[in-house]
C-alpha positions as CSV (number, residue, x, y, z in Angstrom):
1,M,3.8,69.1,7.8
2,F,0.7,70.9,9.2
3,L,0.8,72.1,12.9
4,V,-2.3,72.7,15.0
5,V,-2.0,74.4,18.4
6,F,-5.0,74.4,20.6
7,R,-4.8,76.7,23.6
8,N,-7.6,76.4,26.1
9,R,-8.9,76.9,29.6
10,K,-11.5,74.6,31.1
11,R,-14.7,75.9,32.8
12,A,-14.8,75.9,36.6
13,D,-17.9,73.7,36.5
14,I,-16.6,71.2,34.0
15,D,-17.8,67.6,34.2
16,A,-14.2,66.2,34.6
17,A,-15.2,62.5,34.1
18,A,-17.1,63.2,30.8
19,Y,-14.2,65.4,29.6
20,S,-11.7,62.8,30.4
21,I,-13.7,60.1,28.4
22,D,-14.1,62.5,25.5
23,A,-10.5,63.6,25.5
24,Q,-9.2,60.0,25.4
25,R,-11.6,59.0,22.7
26,M,-10.6,62.0,20.5
27,E,-6.9,61.2,21.0
28,D,-7.5,57.5,20.0
29,L,-9.6,58.5,17.1
30,A,-7.2,61.2,15.9
31,R,-4.3,58.7,16.0
32,A,-6.3,56.5,13.6
33,Q,-6.9,59.3,11.0
34,P,-5.0,59.4,7.7
35,G,-2.2,61.9,7.9
36,F,-1.9,61.9,11.7
37,L,1.7,62.3,12.9
38,S,1.7,63.2,16.6
39,F,-0.1,64.7,19.6
40,K,1.0,66.1,22.9
41,S,-0.7,68.1,25.5
42,Y,0.8,70.3,28.3
43,V,-0.9,72.0,31.3
44,A,0.6,75.2,32.8
45,D,0.6,76.0,36.5
46,D,-2.2,78.5,35.9
47,G,-4.5,75.9,34.2
48,E,-4.0,76.8,30.6
49,V,-3.6,73.8,28.3
50,I,-1.6,73.7,25.1
51,A,-2.3,70.8,22.8
52,L,-0.1,70.3,19.8
53,S,-1.0,68.0,16.9
54,E,1.0,67.4,13.8
55,W,-0.5,66.3,10.5
56,A,1.0,65.3,7.2
57,D,-0.8,68.2,5.4
58,A,-3.6,70.7,5.7
59,A,-6.1,68.4,4.1
60,S,-5.5,65.7,6.8
61,A,-5.9,68.3,9.6
62,R,-9.1,69.7,8.0
63,A,-10.5,66.2,7.5
64,W,-9.9,65.6,11.2
65,G,-11.6,68.8,12.1
66,A,-14.7,67.8,10.1
67,Q,-14.8,64.2,11.3
68,A,-18.4,63.6,12.5
69,E,-17.6,62.3,16.0
70,H,-14.9,65.0,16.5
71,A,-17.4,67.7,15.4
72,E,-19.9,66.5,18.0
73,V,-17.3,66.6,20.8
74,Q,-16.2,70.0,19.6
75,R,-19.8,71.1,20.2
76,R,-19.8,69.6,23.7
77,G,-16.6,71.4,24.3
78,R,-18.0,74.8,23.5
79,E,-21.1,74.1,25.5
80,G,-19.7,72.6,28.6
81,Y,-15.9,72.1,28.7
82,Y,-14.1,75.2,27.7
83,A,-14.2,78.7,29.2
84,E,-12.1,79.9,26.3
85,Y,-9.9,78.6,23.5
86,T,-7.8,79.7,20.6
87,L,-6.8,77.5,17.6
88,Y,-3.6,78.2,15.7
89,T,-2.7,76.5,12.5
90,C,0.5,76.6,10.3
91,E,1.5,74.8,7.2
92,N,5.2,73.9,6.8
93,P,6.3,75.7,10.0
94,R,9.9,77.0,10.1
95,T,11.7,74.4,12.2
96,H,15.0,74.4,13.9
97,Q,16.2,71.3,15.8
98,F,19.0,70.5,18.2
99,D,19.6,66.9,19.3
100,G,22.5,67.5,21.8
101,N,24.6,64.7,20.3
102,G,26.9,67.1,18.4
103,E,25.9,65.6,15.0
């Protein structure tokens, strides 16, 4: 598994409608990519966003990063959506799970 963590803060003057359209399109497009496993996004009280995506492998995640429409939306993000962001990646992260069922 390959994990991508995208931490970001939106600009104060963001075009919220355009961002929403782009964000939904990117999620739909990502879900259709080979190797996609999951995506979730969380917003903190202070406005920071954490978006987590899981991919089958590094090649799948890198292919998504280079996908033409995604690359164009990344450019728009740098120019008009994000005040700042940090991208973290990890291949085969150490994972511990607890399911609460005692099994």
